[in-house]
BAFI-3210 file (N, C-alpha, C; in Angstrom, 3 decimals, decimal comma, padded with zeros to 6 digits):
// residues 133
n [1|2|3|4|5|6|7|8|9|10|11|12|13|14|15|16|17|18|19|20|21|22|23|24|25|26|27|28|29|30|31|32|33|34|35|36|37|38|39|40|41|42|43|44|45|46|47|48|49|50|51|52|53|54|55|56|57|58|59|60|61|62|63|64|65|66|67|68|69|70|71|72|73|74|75|76|77|78|79|80|81|82|83|84|85|86|87|88|89|90|91|92|93|94|95|96|97|98|99|100|101|102|103|104|105|106|107|108|109|110|111|112|113|114|115|116|117|118|119|120|121|122|123|124|125|126|127|128|129|130|131|132|133]
n.u [179,113|178,080|175,025|173,146|171,673|168,279|168,471|170,999|170,970|169,246|170,758|172,984|171,293|170,678|173,263|173,996|172,505|173,542|176,109|178,601|180,948|179,577|178,906|177,796|176,077|174,960|174,019|171,938|170,182|169,571|168,272|165,962|164,518|163,902|162,038|162,748|163,358|165,617|167,641|170,340|172,420|171,961|172,544|175,309|176,174|175,543|176,826|179,614|179,634|179,224|181,528|183,675|182,884|183,631|181,907|181,444|183,414|185,437|186,588|188,545|188,490|190,823|189,556|188,464|186,166|184,163|183,895|181,656|181,341|180,321|182,523|185,174|187,302|189,934|190,747|192,014|193,298|193,869|194,053|193,258|194,495|193,719|191,259|189,826|189,045|188,921|190,538|189,992|192,149|193,391|195,309|196,961|199,585|200,173|198,947|200,246|201,801|199,703|198,835|201,212|201,430|199,161|199,732|201,911|201,306|198,977|196,753|193,502|192,536|190,229|189,790|191,801|193,300|194,770|196,123|196,999|198,153|198,001|198,144|195,627|195,752|194,112|194,290|196,953|197,693|196,349|196,978|199,188|201,035|203,277|202,889|201,092|202,113]
n.v [126,261|127,078|128,422|126,657|127,626|126,880|126,072|125,315|123,046|121,482|120,802|119,377|117,147|115,870|115,378|113,490|111,190|110,491|108,459|109,122|111,744|114,774|116,988|120,606|121,178|118,459|118,135|120,002|118,966|116,643|117,456|118,872|116,774|115,590|117,439|119,826|123,111|124,924|127,307|127,214|129,210|129,573|127,042|126,949|129,124|128,154|125,603|126,902|128,307|126,060|124,609|126,330|126,324|123,780|121,686|120,486|118,983|119,515|118,704|119,193|118,282|117,214|118,511|120,855|120,821|120,901|118,621|117,702|116,672|115,037|115,508|113,153|110,783|110,416|111,463|110,083|109,764|108,326|109,586|109,479|111,331|111,110|109,655|110,448|108,812|107,785|106,393|105,447|105,612|103,913|104,261|106,479|108,599|111,050|111,661|111,927|114,136|116,123|116,182|117,250|119,718|120,882|121,242|122,838|125,018|125,829|125,514|125,127|122,225|120,828|118,757|116,747|116,133|113,955|113,410|111,821|112,206|110,666|108,012|105,653|101,925|101,047|103,308|103,606|101,492|102,126|104,760|106,795|109,351|110,712|110,401|112,236|114,568]
n.w [079,819|076,428|075,287|072,890|069,658|068,465|065,711|065,714|067,386|065,926|063,654|064,959|065,845|063,425|062,607|064,381|063,717|061,280|059,691|058,699|057,900|056,482|053,912|053,702|052,074|051,596|054,056|054,249|052,197|053,451|055,691|054,603|053,552|055,867|056,633|057,743|057,448|056,988|055,723|053,319|054,050|056,539|057,504|057,172|058,714|061,268|061,494|061,308|063,714|065,561|065,044|065,919|068,682|069,276|068,866|066,439|064,076|061,246|058,161|055,310|052,096|049,412|047,088|048,189|049,366|052,215|055,090|057,645|061,011|064,017|066,831|067,080|068,676|067,530|064,333|061,316|058,135|054,967|051,894|048,594|046,062|043,376|042,701|044,988|047,188|050,646|053,248|056,603|059,167|062,249|064,128|066,229|065,785|067,038|069,378|071,935|071,270|071,005|073,699|074,906|073,592|074,627|077,271|077,195|075,778|076,894|075,337|074,195|073,028|070,779|068,952|066,691|063,376|061,032|057,943|055,217|051,909|048,637|046,287|045,950|045,816|043,687|041,909|041,585|039,888|037,583|036,923|035,907|037,232|036,018|033,217|032,591|032,393]
ca.u [178,673|177,395|173,687|172,970|170,344|167,554|168,705|172,293|170,495|168,538|172,010|173,437|170,579|170,841|174,657|174,092|171,960|174,448|177,219|179,781|181,014|178,735|179,002|176,811|174,949|174,245|173,261|170,752|169,353|169,046|167,240|164,773|164,098|163,165|160,964|163,280|163,336|166,592|168,292|171,848|173,193|171,773|173,240|176,732|176,554|175,395|178,090|180,671|179,462|179,386|182,873|184,314|182,730|184,132|180,780|181,413|184,721|185,403|187,546|188,573|189,005|191,555|188,746|188,194|184,860|184,335|182,970|181,257|180,802|180,579|183,848|185,451|188,469|190,990|190,297|193,188|192,866|194,726|193,200|193,673|194,433|193,141|189,871|189,220|188,552|189,438|190,725|190,228|193,241|192,972|196,468|197,244|201,070|200,499|198,262|201,255|202,089|198,632|198,941|202,469|201,075|198,134|200,313|203,028|200,839|197,560|195,901|192,373|192,397|188,879|190,157|192,965|193,202|196,011|195,557|198,151|197,587|198,727|197,319|195,243|196,084|193,488|194,671|198,349|197,605|195,550|197,150|200,775|201,089|204,329|202,556|200,053|202,845]
ca.v [125,802|128,185|128,101|126,518|127,834|125,876|125,702|124,433|121,784|120,542|120,299|118,333|116,013|115,182|114,799|112,322|110,175|110,135|107,413|109,587|113,190|115,244|118,517|121,443|120,883|117,356|118,200|120,856|118,165|115,598|118,194|119,178|115,493|115,252|118,412|120,863|124,211|125,820|127,965|126,919|130,081|129,528|125,897|127,355|129,904|127,370|124,924|127,542|128,379|124,812|124,240|127,239|125,752|122,451|120,567|119,537|118,960|120,005|118,142|119,557|117,387|118,014|119,272|122,047|120,462|120,749|117,729|117,993|115,612|115,143|115,393|111,871|110,797|110,730|111,108|110,029|109,359|108,202|110,144|109,423|112,384|110,696|109,311|111,044|107,919|107,913|105,071|105,788|104,666|103,941|104,448|108,068|108,957|112,411|111,731|112,429|115,533|116,902|116,410|118,243|121,147|121,472|121,539|123,844|126,587|126,063|125,663|124,065|121,516|120,070|117,578|116,956|115,369|113,667|113,147|111,560|112,165|109,983|107,332|104,218|100,883|100,983|104,444|103,287|100,617|102,645|105,974|107,316|110,972|111,345|110,404|113,215|115,882]
ca.w [078,499|075,572|074,858|071,546|068,929|067,976|064,387|066,060|067,994|064,800|062,866|065,779|065,872|062,225|062,456|065,322|063,049|060,039|060,025|058,049|057,774|055,411|053,445|054,292|050,960|051,809|055,303|053,673|051,494|054,442|056,690|053,934|053,519|057,223|056,960|058,346|056,230|057,263|054,452|053,387|054,556|058,091|058,045|057,073|059,869|062,334|061,477|061,773|065,299|066,252|064,745|066,832|070,120|069,356|068,985|065,344|063,430|059,770|057,384|054,040|051,016|048,347|046,200|048,739|049,916|053,738|055,553|059,026|061,796|065,597|067,116|067,473|069,368|066,469|062,927|060,625|056,762|053,755|050,898|047,210|045,098|041,991|042,849|046,171|048,201|051,823|054,235|057,839|059,982|063,641|064,954|066,398|066,101|067,325|070,486|072,811|070,864|071,436|075,215|075,163|073,194|075,517|078,459|077,031|075,552|077,459|074,084|074,394|071,815|070,713|068,212|065,690|062,207|060,417|056,648|054,218|050,385|047,661|045,423|046,338|045,050|042,369|041,074|041,398|038,755|036,369|036,637|036,040|037,227|035,017|031,864|032,428|032,464]
c.u [177,811|176,053|173,647|171,639|169,553|168,045|170,235|171,853|169,822|169,717|172,605|172,815|170,617|172,272|174,725|173,573|172,803|175,788|178,496|179,542|180,107|179,105|177,781|175,631|174,198|173,438|171,933|169,839|168,520|167,942|165,933|164,051|163,248|162,158|161,449|163,592|164,413|167,422|169,732|172,746|173,169|172,642|174,819|177,030|176,423|176,594|179,490|180,797|179,682|180,792|183,699|184,170|183,105|183,006|180,700|182,985|184,466|186,717|187,596|189,206|189,857|190,871|188,314|186,758|185,089|183,381|182,791|180,756|180,738|182,020|183,975|186,789|189,649|190,461|191,462|192,836|193,983|193,620|194,007|193,403|193,761|191,673|188,985|188,784|189,495|189,426|190,788|191,349|193,086|193,997|196,593|198,633|201,229|199,581|199,056|201,538|201,023|198,731|199,995|201,942|200,005|198,811|201,362|202,427|199,524|196,593|194,755|192,115|191,123|189,143|191,317|192,564|194,439|195,398|197,060|197,485|198,662|197,879|196,959|195,742|195,552|194,068|196,326|198,544|197,169|195,980|198,615|200,811|202,163|203,890|201,469|200,741|202,999]
c.v [126,867|127,615|127,968|127,081|126,688|125,105|124,837|123,061|120,737|120,028|119,228|117,105|115,143|114,587|113,588|111,025|109,618|109,297|108,091|111,136|113,476|116,794|119,251|121,331|119,642|117,416|118,988|119,889|117,203|116,412|118,514|117,838|115,096|116,487|119,585|121,898|125,199|126,223|127,381|127,893|129,987|128,022|126,218|128,096|128,993|126,318|125,598|127,784|127,144|124,189|124,809|126,881|124,408|121,218|119,939|119,861|119,104|119,516|118,569|118,674|118,107|118,856|120,692|121,840|120,253|119,619|117,849|116,673|115,786|114,794|113,813|111,739|111,368|110,484|111,197|109,236|109,123|108,690|110,100|110,603|112,274|110,612|109,889|109,926|108,035|106,691|105,691|104,844|104,913|104,555|105,934|108,047|110,146|112,646|112,441|113,762|116,565|117,222|117,350|119,632|121,862|122,115|122,763|125,185|126,842|126,250|124,624|123,382|120,535|118,803|117,799|116,022|115,124|113,151|112,908|111,478|111,421|109,147|106,011|103,152|100,799|102,122|104,120|102,391|101,152|104,014|106,234|108,701|111,543|111,139|111,391|114,567|116,309]
c.w [077,714|075,333|073,365|070,773|068,717|066,736|064,675|066,568|066,857|063,932|063,714|065,822|064,561|061,976|063,339|064,620|061,804|060,544|059,377|058,009|056,444|055,032|053,837|053,421|051,163|053,091|055,129|053,173|052,625|055,353|055,944|053,820|054,715|057,548|057,542|057,325|056,731|055,929|054,522|054,011|056,094|058,420|058,173|058,287|061,198|062,524|061,805|063,366|066,104|066,130|065,842|068,288|070,326|069,416|067,633|064,927|061,959|059,313|056,095|053,202|050,145|047,425|046,738|049,512|051,541|054,218|056,942|059,607|063,257|065,857|067,690|067,996|068,439|065,196|061,924|059,325|055,879|052,676|049,496|046,473|043,801|041,957|043,989|047,193|049,284|052,586|055,702|058,535|061,522|064,581|065,104|066,748|066,908|068,727|071,630|072,551|071,391|073,030|075,469|074,926|073,975|076,770|078,430|076,713|076,118|076,489|074,152|072,939|071,752|069,938|067,379|064,587|061,805|059,048|055,795|052,812|049,487|046,786|046,117|045,457|043,660|041,396|040,756|040,096|037,579|036,082|036,992|036,070|036,130|033,551|031,558|032,138|030,837]
res [m|v|q|r|t|r|n|q|e|k|i|l|s|v|l|r|e|l|s|q|p|v|s|a|q|s|l|y|r|e|m|r|q|e|g|m|t|l|g|l|a|t|i|y|r|a|l|e|a|l|k|l|a|g|a|v|q|m|r|t|l|p|s|g|e|a|l|y|s|l|p|q|t|d|r|h|h|l|t|c|l|h|c|g|s|t|i|a|i|d|d|c|p|v|h|d|l|e|q|q|l|h|r|a|h|r|f|k|i|f|y|h|t|l|e|f|f|g|l|c|p|h|c|q|s|s|f|s|p|l|s|q|v]
***
């Protein structure tokens, strides 16, 4: 196991307290509120190191914003391209594929994500993409 820095441990501690994925900027604000004075660049570096070690997972939203959380078994989402809302889905249609890839390529898989993009029911009723062209 790789030795973690004090800053990485602080970030992991805050992520454990949060109930949902968070952006680096939101993590920065949360840590400041708790009296931890890490710079934003330090948080980004620590998150990147933790991601490469498999200690955190990152999910990129359609807006380009990255959200970080502790690795969870499977993370799958339906994401609305109009309003940005996401719905977590529990079923994992690729779990067996993950195991096959691990065996075939000896690739150490920390986690996987599966995301579907479209329009949520609310946006379907109030937004017609073809009318915007």
